C-alpha positions in Angstrom: 141.4 93.0 171.3 138.2 93.0 173.5 136.2 95.2 175.7 134.0 95.0 178.7 131.0 97.6 177.7 127.7 98.4 179.3 124.9 98.7 176.7 121.7 99.0 177.8 122.2 98.0 181.5 124.0 95.1 180.9 127.5 94.7 180.8 129.0 92.7 177.7 132.2 91.2 176.8 132.7 92.5 173.2 135.2 92.0 170.0 135.2 93.4 166.4 133.0 92.0 164.4 130.8 90.2 167.0 127.1 90.2 166.6 125.6 90.6 170.2 121.6 90.8 171.2 120.9 93.2 173.7 117.8 94.8 175.2 115.8 97.1 172.7 117.6 100.3 171.6 116.0 103.2 170.7 118.0 103.7 167.3 116.6 102.5 164.1 117.8 99.8 161.9 120.9 100.4 160.1 122.0 103.4 162.4 125.3 103.2 164.0 125.7 103.9 167.8 128.6 104.4 170.2 128.9 103.5 173.8 131.0 105.5 175.9 130.6 103.2 179.3 133.7 101.3 178.5 135.2 99.4 181.6 138.0 97.2 180.7 140.1 97.1 177.4 142.6 94.0 176.4 144.7 95.2 173.6 146.7 91.7 173.1 147.8 91.5 176.8 147.8 95.0 177.8 145.0 95.5 180.1 143.5 99.0 180.8 140.8 99.2 183.6 138.8 102.3 184.1 137.6 103.7 187.9 134.7 103.0 186.8 135.1 103.7 183.3 138.0 104.6 180.9 137.5 108.2 179.8 137.8 108.9 175.7 137.2 104.9 175.2 134.2 104.2 173.4 133.0 101.1 171.5 130.7 101.7 167.7 128.3 99.5 166.5 126.0 99.1 164.0 122.1 97.9 164.6 121.3 95.2 162.8 117.5 94.7 163.1 114.9 95.0 166.1 113.4 91.7 167.3 111.9 89.5 169.7 113.1 86.8 171.6 112.0 83.3 172.4 108.9 83.2 174.6 109.7 82.7 178.4 106.8 81.0 180.4 106.2 82.3 183.8 104.4 79.6 186.0 103.4 80.3 189.5 101.8 78.0 191.7 101.1 77.4 195.7 101.0 73.6 196.5 97.9 71.9 198.2 96.2 75.5 197.6 94.7 74.9 193.9 96.7 78.2 193.0 98.7 78.2 189.7 99.0 81.0 187.3 100.7 80.5 183.8 101.7 83.5 182.1 104.8 84.3 179.4 106.1 87.1 177.2 108.6 87.7 174.4 111.6 90.1 175.1 112.2 92.7 172.7 115.8 92.9 171.5 118.0 94.4 169.3 121.0 92.8 167.3 124.0 94.7 166.8 127.4 94.1 165.2 130.8 95.4 167.1 132.6 97.8 164.5 135.4 99.2 166.6 136.9 99.8 169.7 138.7 102.6 170.5 140.9 103.9 172.8 141.4 107.7 172.6 143.2 109.7 175.5 144.7 108.5 178.7 142.7 106.1 180.8 141.6 107.7 184.3 143.9 106.9 186.7 142.0 105.0 189.8 141.5 106.8 193.0 143.9 105.2 195.2 143.1 105.0 198.8 145.7 105.0 200.8 145.0 103.5 204.4 147.7 104.8 206.9 148.6 102.1 209.6 150.0 103.0 212.3 152.5 100.4 214.2 152.2 100.9 217.6 154.9 99.1 220.0 152.7 99.3 222.7 149.6 97.5 222.7 146.5 98.3 224.6 145.6 96.2 227.6 142.2 94.1 227.3 139.3 95.1 229.4 139.0 93.2 232.2 135.9 90.9 232.4 134.5 90.4 236.3 133.9 86.8 236.6 130.5 85.6 237.8 130.9 84.6 241.3 130.7 80.6 241.8 127.9 78.9 243.2 128.2 77.4 246.3 127.5 73.7 247.2 125.1 73.1 249.7 125.9 70.1 252.5 122.7 67.9 251.8 122.4 65.4 255.1 120.1 62.8 254.9 
């Protein structure tokens, strides 16, 4: 069983007991957190898709630790101008472990947009296009 869930502005494919690094969460280490924006759930071949999210579905997780990611170097250069800038940063991350996926209630029905296509037997005539007059050839005598 897996689900596609939005965590801190990004979508992740998660399953039970999976450890995931996400953008820093405001929760403390060791606390439990629940995510309600579940977009898709696959339960052994039975797929439920939300529009946009599944009502009543949630993903429970536990915050393991807060940490910083690897250093990312940002290097800017403009050739032949002598312009070089070197900068870097380390992203603040949280490591979470997925404890369970619950699908409570009925999935939200997708808003079906029916497009009425009327079959007409008469086709509208194409608009007539005026042709430009042909240039006359002038007789050239030598």
